[in-house]
C-alpha positions as CSV (number, residue, x, y, z in Angstrom):
1,M,0.0,0.0,0.0
2,D,1.4,3.4,-0.9
3,R,1.9,5.7,2.1
4,E,2.9,9.3,2.6
5,L,4.8,10.5,5.6
6,G,3.4,13.5,7.5
7,I,5.9,15.3,9.8
8,R,4.9,17.3,12.8
9,K,7.4,19.2,14.9
10,T,6.9,20.1,18.6
11,L,9.2,22.2,20.7
12,L,9.4,20.8,24.2
13,G,11.8,22.9,26.3
14,R,15.0,22.7,24.3
15,I,14.2,19.4,22.7
16,L,12.8,19.4,19.2
17,E,10.6,16.3,18.8
18,I,9.7,15.1,15.3
19,Q,6.7,12.8,15.1
20,V,6.2,10.8,11.9
21,D,2.6,9.8,11.0
22,E,1.7,7.3,8.3
23,V,-1.1,8.4,6.1
24,D,-2.8,6.1,3.7
25,V,-2.9,7.9,0.3
26,S,-4.2,4.9,-1.8
27,F,-7.7,6.4,-1.6
28,R,-9.3,9.8,-1.3
29,I,-12.7,11.0,-0.1
30,G,-14.7,13.2,-2.5
31,R,-18.2,13.9,-3.8
32,A,-19.8,11.3,-6.0
33,N,-22.1,12.2,-8.9
34,R,-24.7,10.5,-11.1
35,D,-22.0,8.9,-13.3
36,H,-20.9,6.9,-10.3
37,F,-24.3,5.3,-9.6
38,A,-23.6,2.0,-11.2
39,A,-20.3,1.7,-9.4
40,L,-21.9,2.5,-6.1
41,R,-24.5,-0.2,-6.5
42,T,-21.7,-2.7,-7.3
43,I,-20.1,-1.7,-4.0
44,E,-23.4,-2.3,-2.2
45,L,-23.9,-5.8,-3.7
46,A,-20.4,-6.8,-2.8
47,S,-20.6,-5.5,0.8
48,F,-23.9,-7.2,1.2
49,E,-22.1,-10.5,1.4
50,T,-20.0,-9.2,4.3
51,L,-23.2,-8.4,6.1
52,R,-24.7,-11.8,5.2
53,A,-21.6,-13.5,6.7
54,A,-22.3,-11.6,10.0
55,D,-25.9,-12.7,9.9
56,A,-27.0,-9.1,9.7
57,V,-28.9,-9.7,6.4
58,S,-30.4,-12.5,4.5
59,G,-32.2,-13.2,1.2
60,E,-31.5,-11.5,-2.1
61,A,-29.4,-8.3,-2.2
62,A,-31.2,-5.2,-3.3
63,P,-29.0,-2.2,-3.9
64,S,-30.1,1.4,-3.7
65,S,-32.3,2.6,-6.6
66,D,-31.5,5.5,-8.9
67,G,-34.2,7.5,-7.0
68,E,-32.5,6.9,-3.6
69,L,-29.0,7.7,-4.9
70,Q,-30.4,10.8,-6.6
71,Q,-32.0,11.9,-3.3
72,Y,-28.6,11.7,-1.6
73,L,-27.0,13.6,-4.5
74,N,-29.7,16.3,-4.5
75,A,-29.3,16.8,-0.7
76,G,-25.6,17.2,-1.1
77,F,-24.8,14.2,1.0
78,L,-23.3,11.7,-1.5
79,F,-19.6,11.0,-0.7
80,A,-17.3,8.2,-2.0
81,A,-13.9,6.9,-1.5
82,F,-12.0,6.7,-4.8
83,D,-8.9,4.7,-5.5
84,E,-5.9,6.0,-7.5
85,Q,-7.8,5.3,-10.8
86,A,-10.7,7.4,-9.5
87,I,-12.9,4.3,-9.2
88,P,-15.3,4.3,-6.2
89,V,-14.4,1.7,-3.6
90,G,-16.8,2.8,-0.8
91,Y,-19.6,5.4,-0.4
92,G,-22.1,6.9,2.0
93,G,-25.3,8.8,1.3
94,G,-27.9,10.7,3.3
95,Y,-30.5,13.4,3.3
96,I,-32.0,15.9,5.7
97,A,-35.0,15.0,7.8
98,D,-36.3,17.0,10.7
99,S,-33.1,19.1,10.9
100,Y,-31.1,15.9,11.2
101,L,-28.8,14.3,8.6
102,H,-30.2,10.8,8.1
103,I,-27.6,8.4,6.8
104,G,-29.3,6.0,4.5
105,E,-26.4,4.0,3.3
106,I,-22.7,3.4,3.8
107,D,-20.8,0.6,2.2
108,V,-17.1,-0.3,1.6
109,H,-16.1,-2.9,-1.0
110,P,-14.8,-6.0,0.8
111,G,-11.4,-5.7,-1.0
112,W,-11.0,-2.3,0.7
113,Q,-12.4,-2.9,4.1
114,R,-10.4,-2.5,7.4
115,R,-8.5,0.5,6.1
116,G,-10.5,3.2,7.8
117,I,-12.5,4.1,4.7
118,G,-15.9,3.8,6.4
119,R,-14.7,6.1,9.2
120,Q,-13.5,8.6,6.7
121,I,-16.7,8.6,4.7
122,M,-18.7,9.0,7.9
123,K,-16.4,11.9,8.9
124,A,-17.2,13.6,5.5
125,L,-20.9,13.2,6.0
126,L,-20.9,14.4,9.6
127,D,-18.6,17.3,8.8
128,E,-21.0,18.4,6.1
129,G,-23.9,18.1,8.5
130,R,-22.2,20.2,11.1
131,A,-21.2,22.8,8.5
132,R,-24.9,23.2,7.6
133,K,-25.8,23.7,11.3
134,L,-27.9,20.6,11.4
135,Q,-29.0,19.3,14.8
136,G,-27.4,15.9,14.5
137,A,-27.4,12.7,12.6
138,T,-29.5,9.5,12.6
139,L,-29.4,6.1,11.0
140,T,-30.7,2.5,11.4
141,T,-28.4,-0.5,11.5
142,D,-27.7,-4.0,12.8
143,R,-27.3,-4.2,16.6
144,L,-24.8,-7.0,16.7
145,A,-22.4,-6.8,13.7
146,P,-19.2,-5.2,15.0
147,F,-18.9,-3.0,11.9
148,N,-22.5,-1.7,12.4
149,A,-23.9,-0.5,15.8
150,P,-20.6,-0.9,17.7
151,F,-18.8,1.0,15.0
152,Y,-21.3,3.9,15.0
153,T,-21.1,4.0,18.8
154,S,-17.4,4.6,18.5
155,L,-18.3,7.7,16.4
156,G,-20.6,9.1,19.1
157,F,-23.9,7.6,18.1
158,H,-26.2,6.0,20.7
159,I,-29.1,3.7,20.4
160,V,-32.6,5.3,20.7
161,E,-35.5,3.1,21.7
162,G,-39.0,3.5,23.0
163,D,-40.3,7.1,23.5
164,A,-36.8,8.4,22.7
165,C,-37.0,7.0,19.2
166,P,-38.4,9.6,16.7
167,E,-41.5,8.5,14.8
168,R,-39.7,8.8,11.4
169,L,-37.0,6.3,12.7
170,R,-39.7,3.9,13.9
171,A,-41.3,4.1,10.5
172,I,-37.9,3.2,8.8
173,L,-37.5,0.2,11.2
174,S,-41.0,-1.0,10.3
175,T,-40.2,-0.7,6.6
176,E,-37.0,-2.8,7.2
177,K,-39.0,-5.4,9.1
178,A,-41.4,-5.6,6.1
179,K,-38.4,-6.2,3.8
180,G,-37.4,-9.2,5.9
181,L,-34.8,-7.8,8.2
182,D,-34.8,-9.2,11.8
183,P,-36.5,-6.6,14.0
184,L,-34.7,-7.9,17.1
185,R,-31.4,-7.0,15.5
186,R,-32.3,-3.6,13.9
187,V,-31.9,-0.5,15.9
188,A,-32.1,3.3,15.4
189,M,-29.1,5.4,16.4
190,M,-28.7,9.2,16.9
191,L,-25.7,11.5,17.2
192,V,-26.5,15.0,18.5
193,F,-24.2,17.8,17.3
194,W,-25.6,20.3,19.8
195,S,-28.4,20.3,22.4
196,L,-30.3,22.7,24.5
197,F,-30.3,21.8,28.2
198,R,-32.6,21.9,31.2
199,L,-31.6,21.7,34.8
200,G,-33.1,19.5,37.5
201,G,-32.1,18.0,40.8
202,D,-32.7,17.1,44.4
203,R,-32.3,19.9,47.0
204,S,-31.9,17.5,49.9
205,S,-28.9,15.7,48.3
206,G,-27.5,18.9,46.7
207,T,-27.3,17.1,43.4
208,L,-27.9,18.9,40.1
209,Y,-28.6,17.1,36.8
210,V,-28.2,18.5,33.3
211,F,-30.6,16.9,30.7
212,G,-30.4,17.4,27.0
213,E,-33.7,18.8,25.7
214,T,-32.9,17.5,22.2
215,D,-31.7,13.9,22.9
216,K,-33.5,13.4,26.3
217,R,-30.2,12.1,27.8
218,L,-28.7,12.8,31.2
219,W,-25.5,14.5,30.2
220,C,-23.8,15.2,33.5
221,Q,-24.3,15.4,37.3
222,F,-23.0,18.0,39.7
223,D,-22.6,18.0,43.5
224,L,-23.7,21.5,44.6
225,Y,-21.7,21.3,47.8
226,R,-18.3,20.4,46.2
227,P,-16.8,22.0,43.1
228,T,-16.8,18.7,41.2
229,S,-18.8,17.0,38.6
230,R,-19.1,13.5,37.3
231,F,-19.1,12.3,33.7
232,P,-20.9,10.0,33.3
233,P,-23.3,10.1,36.3
234,N,-23.5,6.9,38.4
235,G,-21.6,4.9,35.8
236,G,-24.2,5.6,33.1
237,E,-23.7,6.6,29.5
238,S,-20.5,8.5,28.7
239,L,-20.7,12.2,27.8
240,H,-21.3,12.8,24.2
241,P,-17.9,12.9,22.4
242,S,-18.5,16.5,21.2
243,G,-18.7,17.4,24.9
244,L,-19.9,20.8,25.8
245,S,-17.8,22.6,23.3
246,D,-20.1,22.0,20.4
247,I,-23.3,23.2,21.9
248,S,-24.9,26.5,20.9
249,A,-24.0,29.8,22.5
250,P,-27.4,30.1,24.3
251,S,-26.8,26.7,25.8
252,R,-23.3,27.7,26.9
253,R,-24.7,30.7,28.7
254,R,-27.3,28.6,30.4
255,L,-24.8,26.1,31.5
256,S,-22.5,28.8,32.9
257,I,-25.1,29.2,35.7
258,I,-24.3,25.8,37.2
259,R,-20.7,26.8,37.7
260,V,-21.7,29.2,40.4
261,F,-22.8,26.6,43.0
262,P,-24.1,28.9,45.7
263,S,-26.4,30.7,43.2
264,V,-27.7,27.5,41.9
265,S,-28.5,26.0,45.3
266,G,-30.7,29.0,46.1
267,S,-32.1,29.5,42.6
268,G,-35.1,27.2,42.9
269,L,-33.7,24.9,40.2
270,C,-33.2,22.1,42.7
């Protein structure tokens, strides 16, 4: 595999440290167009067999239609990984729904898997979603295959079920069930780019909780009588990888209240 060396210099006291990173340059991520549709379907059909081997799918493979690919293209969310001959070897597509990027498809040809291509395609999609100030991203996937739900979890997605699952995602899961996919294995997942917050707590214990209004998650827990906080609370879900740095300015102002513990404890929020 061809590789390119990237060199980064860091001055540590009087010592000049040179760190050499290996960068895979055998592929590049770029936007796909209508001329690539046939190649993208070929990738889907080939990657279907990887899913079949993991018991994530069964039956006859059915690649995305021209209409579905055109929807991704029209929305501006059709990205592909291209080899050195500019032939697509992986792709991802999505569209905007309810202020979220919904990722409808992501596949990497088996001959190009395990090179970080899927992660790079996802990064391109998510970066585009953030650049457009979308609220987050959603998708449906297999719960058990390591390159499905566990992979998306590593990118910051979390499973949404029950009342926390939006109606549109429940509808997609129902459609997948009608197509023969195992409903016990299919899950909806969500990644929130930013979230408004509300405060709640227990005055007697002096504990303050911060809940996401958007994703309905408990993001963090504060002890009002000590200048400490815990992430995650009580060993629960970890804090969203984007942390509190990606939230909107109004939310940052709201969260600044909880840093002044005496004011909070007498504010009626607890």
